[in-house]
C-alpha positions as CSV (number, residue, x, y, z in Angstrom):
1,M,24.3,-66.1,-8.9
2,E,24.1,-65.8,-5.2
3,R,26.3,-67.2,-2.5
4,D,25.4,-67.4,1.2
5,E,27.7,-65.5,3.5
6,A,28.4,-67.9,6.3
7,G,29.1,-66.5,9.7
8,D,27.1,-63.3,9.3
9,T,25.8,-62.3,12.8
10,R,23.5,-59.4,12.0
11,P,20.3,-59.6,13.9
12,A,17.3,-61.1,12.2
13,V,14.0,-59.2,12.1
14,A,11.0,-61.0,10.6
15,Q,8.9,-59.2,8.1
16,N,5.6,-59.8,6.5
17,T,6.2,-61.9,3.4
18,G,3.0,-61.0,1.7
19,T,0.5,-63.5,0.1
20,G,1.1,-65.5,-3.0
21,T,4.2,-65.7,-5.1
22,L,4.1,-62.1,-6.4
23,G,3.6,-60.7,-2.9
24,K,6.6,-62.6,-1.5
25,V,8.8,-61.4,-4.4
26,L,7.7,-57.8,-3.9
27,S,8.4,-58.2,-0.2
28,V,12.0,-59.3,-0.9
29,L,12.4,-56.4,-3.3
30,E,11.1,-53.9,-0.8
31,T,13.4,-55.3,1.9
32,V,16.5,-54.6,-0.3
33,V,15.3,-51.2,-1.6
34,T,14.4,-49.8,1.8
35,A,17.5,-51.1,3.7
36,E,19.8,-48.4,5.0
37,V,22.8,-50.4,3.9
38,P,23.3,-53.0,1.1
39,L,22.2,-56.5,2.3
40,R,23.9,-59.8,1.8
41,F,22.0,-63.0,1.0
42,S,22.1,-64.1,4.7
43,D,20.6,-60.7,5.8
44,I,17.7,-61.0,3.4
45,L,17.2,-64.6,4.4
46,A,16.8,-63.5,8.0
47,L,14.6,-60.6,7.3
48,S,12.3,-62.2,4.8
49,G,11.5,-65.5,6.5
50,Q,11.6,-67.3,3.1
51,P,13.1,-70.7,2.6
52,R,16.7,-70.6,1.4
53,G,16.0,-72.2,-2.0
54,T,12.9,-70.0,-2.7
55,L,14.8,-66.8,-1.8
56,H,17.7,-67.8,-4.1
57,R,15.3,-68.2,-7.0
58,Q,13.5,-64.9,-6.2
59,L,16.7,-62.9,-6.0
60,S,18.0,-64.5,-9.3
61,H,14.8,-63.4,-11.1
62,L,15.0,-59.9,-9.6
63,V,18.6,-59.5,-10.8
64,E,17.8,-61.0,-14.2
65,E,15.0,-58.5,-14.6
66,G,17.2,-55.5,-13.7
67,L,15.2,-54.7,-10.5
68,L,18.2,-55.6,-8.3
69,I,22.0,-55.6,-8.8
70,Q,24.3,-58.0,-7.0
71,R,27.6,-56.2,-6.4
72,R,31.1,-57.7,-6.4
73,D,31.0,-57.9,-2.6
74,L,27.8,-60.0,-3.0
75,C,25.5,-57.4,-1.5
76,Y,22.3,-56.4,-3.2
77,E,21.1,-52.9,-4.2
78,P,18.3,-51.5,-6.3
79,G,18.6,-51.9,-10.0
80,L,18.5,-49.3,-12.7
81,R,15.1,-50.6,-14.0
82,L,13.5,-49.3,-10.8
83,L,14.6,-45.8,-11.7
84,K,12.7,-46.1,-14.9
85,F,9.6,-47.2,-13.1
86,A,10.0,-44.4,-10.5
87,Y,10.4,-41.8,-13.2
88,R,7.2,-43.1,-15.0
89,A,5.3,-43.0,-11.8
90,W,6.4,-39.5,-10.8
91,S,5.9,-38.2,-14.3
92,K,2.2,-38.9,-13.8
93,N,2.1,-37.9,-10.1
94,Q,-0.4,-35.2,-9.1
95,F,1.9,-33.5,-6.7
96,R,4.5,-33.0,-9.4
97,S,1.9,-31.7,-11.8
98,I,0.6,-29.2,-9.2
99,A,4.1,-27.9,-8.4
100,G,5.2,-27.7,-12.0
101,P,3.9,-24.2,-12.9
102,H,5.4,-22.8,-9.6
103,L,8.8,-24.3,-10.4
104,Q,8.7,-22.8,-13.8
105,R,7.9,-19.3,-12.5
106,L,10.7,-19.6,-9.9
107,H,13.1,-20.6,-12.6
108,E,12.1,-17.6,-14.7
109,E,12.7,-15.2,-11.7
110,T,16.1,-16.6,-10.8
111,G,17.5,-18.1,-14.0
112,E,19.1,-21.0,-12.0
113,T,18.2,-24.6,-11.5
114,V,15.0,-25.3,-9.5
115,H,14.5,-28.6,-7.8
116,L,11.4,-30.2,-6.2
117,G,12.2,-32.9,-3.6
118,V,10.2,-35.3,-1.4
119,L,11.3,-36.6,2.0
120,R,11.7,-40.3,2.1
121,D,13.0,-41.6,5.4
122,I,16.5,-40.1,5.7
123,E,16.8,-39.0,2.1
124,I,15.5,-36.4,-0.3
125,I,14.2,-37.8,-3.6
126,Y,14.4,-35.3,-6.5
127,V,11.0,-35.6,-8.3
128,D,11.2,-32.6,-10.6
129,K,13.7,-30.1,-12.0
130,V,13.8,-27.0,-14.2
131,E,17.3,-26.7,-15.7
132,S,19.3,-23.5,-15.5
133,R,19.6,-21.3,-18.5
134,Q,23.3,-20.9,-17.8
135,T,26.1,-22.8,-19.6
136,V,27.6,-24.0,-16.3
137,R,25.0,-25.6,-14.1
138,M,24.4,-28.3,-11.4
139,E,24.4,-31.9,-12.6
140,S,21.4,-33.7,-11.0
141,Q,18.8,-36.2,-12.1
142,I,15.1,-36.8,-11.3
143,G,14.9,-39.9,-9.2
144,N,18.3,-39.4,-7.5
145,A,18.4,-39.4,-3.7
146,S,20.6,-37.1,-1.4
147,P,21.1,-37.1,2.4
148,V,18.8,-34.9,4.3
149,Y,21.4,-33.5,6.7
150,C,23.6,-31.7,4.1
151,T,21.2,-30.5,1.4
152,G,19.0,-27.4,1.4
153,L,15.9,-29.5,0.4
154,G,16.6,-32.0,3.2
155,K,17.1,-29.4,5.9
156,A,14.0,-27.5,4.8
157,A,11.9,-30.7,5.0
158,L,13.4,-31.7,8.4
159,S,12.6,-28.3,9.8
160,V,8.8,-28.8,9.6
161,L,8.7,-32.4,11.0
162,P,6.8,-32.9,14.3
163,P,9.4,-33.3,17.2
164,E,9.0,-37.0,17.6
165,R,9.4,-37.8,13.9
166,L,12.3,-35.4,13.6
167,A,14.1,-37.1,16.6
168,A,13.5,-40.5,15.1
169,T,14.8,-39.4,11.7
170,I,17.9,-37.8,13.1
171,G,18.5,-40.9,15.2
172,R,18.8,-43.0,12.0
173,L,21.4,-40.7,10.3
174,A,24.9,-41.9,9.8
175,F,26.8,-38.6,9.3
176,R,29.4,-38.7,6.5
177,R,31.7,-35.9,5.4
178,F,31.1,-34.8,1.8
179,T,32.8,-31.4,2.1
180,A,34.5,-29.3,4.7
181,N,31.1,-27.7,5.5
182,T,29.1,-31.0,6.0
183,H,27.3,-31.4,9.3
184,L,29.0,-34.3,11.2
185,S,26.8,-34.5,14.3
186,A,23.2,-34.3,15.4
187,A,23.9,-31.3,17.6
188,S,25.3,-29.3,14.7
189,L,22.4,-30.2,12.5
190,K,19.8,-29.3,15.1
191,C,21.4,-25.9,15.6
192,D,21.1,-25.3,11.8
193,L,17.4,-26.5,11.9
194,D,16.6,-24.0,14.6
195,E,17.8,-21.2,12.3
196,V,15.8,-22.7,9.4
197,R,12.6,-22.6,11.4
198,L,13.2,-19.0,12.4
199,R,13.9,-17.9,8.8
200,G,11.5,-20.2,7.0
201,Y,14.1,-21.3,4.5
202,A,17.3,-23.4,4.5
203,F,20.7,-23.0,2.8
204,D,23.1,-25.5,1.4
205,R,26.5,-23.8,2.0
206,E,28.5,-26.2,-0.2
207,E,27.7,-28.9,2.3
208,H,26.9,-31.8,-0.1
209,E,28.9,-30.7,-3.1
210,A,31.9,-28.4,-3.2
211,D,31.1,-25.1,-5.1
212,I,27.3,-25.7,-5.1
213,R,25.0,-23.6,-3.1
214,C,21.2,-23.4,-2.8
215,V,18.3,-21.9,-0.9
216,A,15.2,-24.1,-0.1
217,A,11.8,-23.8,1.5
218,P,9.6,-26.5,3.0
219,I,6.4,-27.9,1.7
220,H,4.0,-30.2,3.6
221,D,0.3,-31.1,3.9
222,A,-1.8,-30.9,7.0
223,G,-1.0,-34.4,8.2
224,F,2.6,-34.5,7.2
225,D,2.0,-37.4,4.9
226,L,3.6,-35.2,2.3
227,V,6.9,-33.5,3.3
228,A,8.9,-31.9,0.6
229,G,10.8,-28.8,-0.5
230,V,11.6,-26.5,-3.4
231,S,15.0,-25.0,-4.0
232,V,17.1,-22.8,-6.3
233,T,20.6,-24.1,-6.9
234,G,23.7,-22.8,-8.6
235,P,27.5,-22.8,-8.7
236,A,29.2,-20.8,-5.8
237,Y,31.2,-18.6,-8.2
238,R,28.0,-17.3,-9.7
239,V,25.5,-17.6,-6.8
240,T,26.7,-15.8,-3.7
241,M,25.2,-16.1,-0.2
242,E,23.9,-12.6,-0.7
243,Q,22.2,-13.6,-3.9
244,L,20.6,-16.6,-2.1
245,E,19.3,-14.3,0.6
246,A,17.8,-12.1,-2.0
247,W,16.0,-15.1,-3.6
248,A,14.8,-16.6,-0.3
249,D,11.5,-14.8,-0.2
250,V,10.5,-15.8,-3.7
251,V,11.4,-19.4,-2.9
252,R,9.3,-19.3,0.2
253,Q,6.4,-17.8,-1.8
254,A,6.7,-20.6,-4.3
255,A,6.6,-23.2,-1.5
256,M,3.5,-21.5,0.0
257,A,1.8,-21.4,-3.3
258,I,2.4,-25.1,-3.9
259,I,1.0,-25.8,-0.4
260,E,-2.1,-23.9,-1.1
261,D,-2.7,-25.7,-4.4
262,V,-2.0,-29.1,-2.8
263,Q,-4.6,-28.3,-0.1
264,I,-7.2,-27.3,-2.8
265,R,-6.5,-30.1,-5.3
266,L,-5.4,-33.0,-3.0
267,G,-7.4,-32.2,0.1
268,P,-10.0,-34.4,1.8
269,G,-12.8,-35.5,-0.5
270,R,-10.8,-34.7,-3.6
C-alpha cells in the first residue's frame, strides 16, 4: 500500500517510539496527526526511528482501520475514524458539559449559531455548537479545525496567550489567503490582536469564509492549559458589524461565566 519516496531530503527528527507494539503504533499515528503538513513514508521513517518493514506494516494497519488515509500523492493524513473517536471523547468532556448551558443561553439571546472552540497548536477545534434558528446558517461541524489567524475564535484565543507562547505560535503560521480580508502577515495579525485585547473580543470580518461574520470572546484557565473561545456567527447579509458590536458584551459575559464555572468545577483538588 505504501511506497518509499526516494530522494526526499527533509530533515529527520527522532521521536520517542513508545514501549511495546501498541505504543509504537500510537507514536506513528501521533506523528502523522500532529504534523503541520501531510507526511510521506520517508518523512515518517525519519521521524519515527522505526525499521522500514515494521513501519510499512504499522501504516498498512492504520490505513486498513480507517485511522489514516493515504492520498494519491502518497502522503498520509488523519482518517475519518479519528473524527468519530474525537466526537465521542468530546461528547463526554467536562469542559464541553460546563460550557453547554452558557452556549444555549447565548443562542437564545442572539438566535444565531454559537460555537465553542479549543486552541490546539495553530488551529481552533470546534468542540460544540448550537445551531441557528434561521433557515440560512453557517455550515460547520464539531471536530473540524480552522486556522487561528482568520477566525474570531482563533484570534480571541491568541489574544490571551502569554507573550512567549504567542510568539512561538505566530512563528509557526503559514499565512494563506481565504478571502480578500484574510491576514497575510504576522504584523497584520498582531495589530488585530492588540485591538482584541483592548476590547476583550474579536471579530471575523469575512476573513475565513466570504459572507460569514462572527464575534468571539476568549476563555482560559489560570495556567493556560485550557485556551478556548466562544462565538456567535452568522451570514453577512443578516449579521451586520453593528449587530456584532451589539452582541459583543453578551458574548464576553458568556465567556466569563464559563471561566468561572471551569474554575469552580475543574479547579485544583476537583
